[in-house]
C-alpha angles and dihedrals in degrees: 000000000000089000090053091053092047094053094044090048092049093050097042099044093044093053093042094049094047094045089052092045088056090049092239128147121226086254093056093048090047093053092048089050097042095240136110123273089241089056088056090047090052093049093047091049092050094240094116134029120213122237114264097258091049090049088052090050094049090048091053094047092048094036093236117149110241090226092064089068092063133061118275104265133160091251092052090048097047102040102029098122101030134083087255089058092053089049090048092049090049091049090047093052091046089049091048093049091048091051092047093050092050091051090048090053093050093048092053093052 
């Protein structure tokens, strides 16, 4: 579960810091992203992860590189600004969600 906390922390703190640096409220960011203010609050607190496409949209709106949300790996470093990098990030996010869902299922048993 350490990996889970690390990813959530990276995503939530990156979004929060950039939003505050832009001088935006959660409501302003929510309007730009097409979500509710409470969804932004959940994302920034680490209680909820956005879907991949919404994370991409938030990263574009806030000008945050998608690779910064994920651990520094060789693949992230080599492919960051290529189509392979985008595919790698999408695969990484899918793998992370898959692992998280499996661990959630095991905890509830």
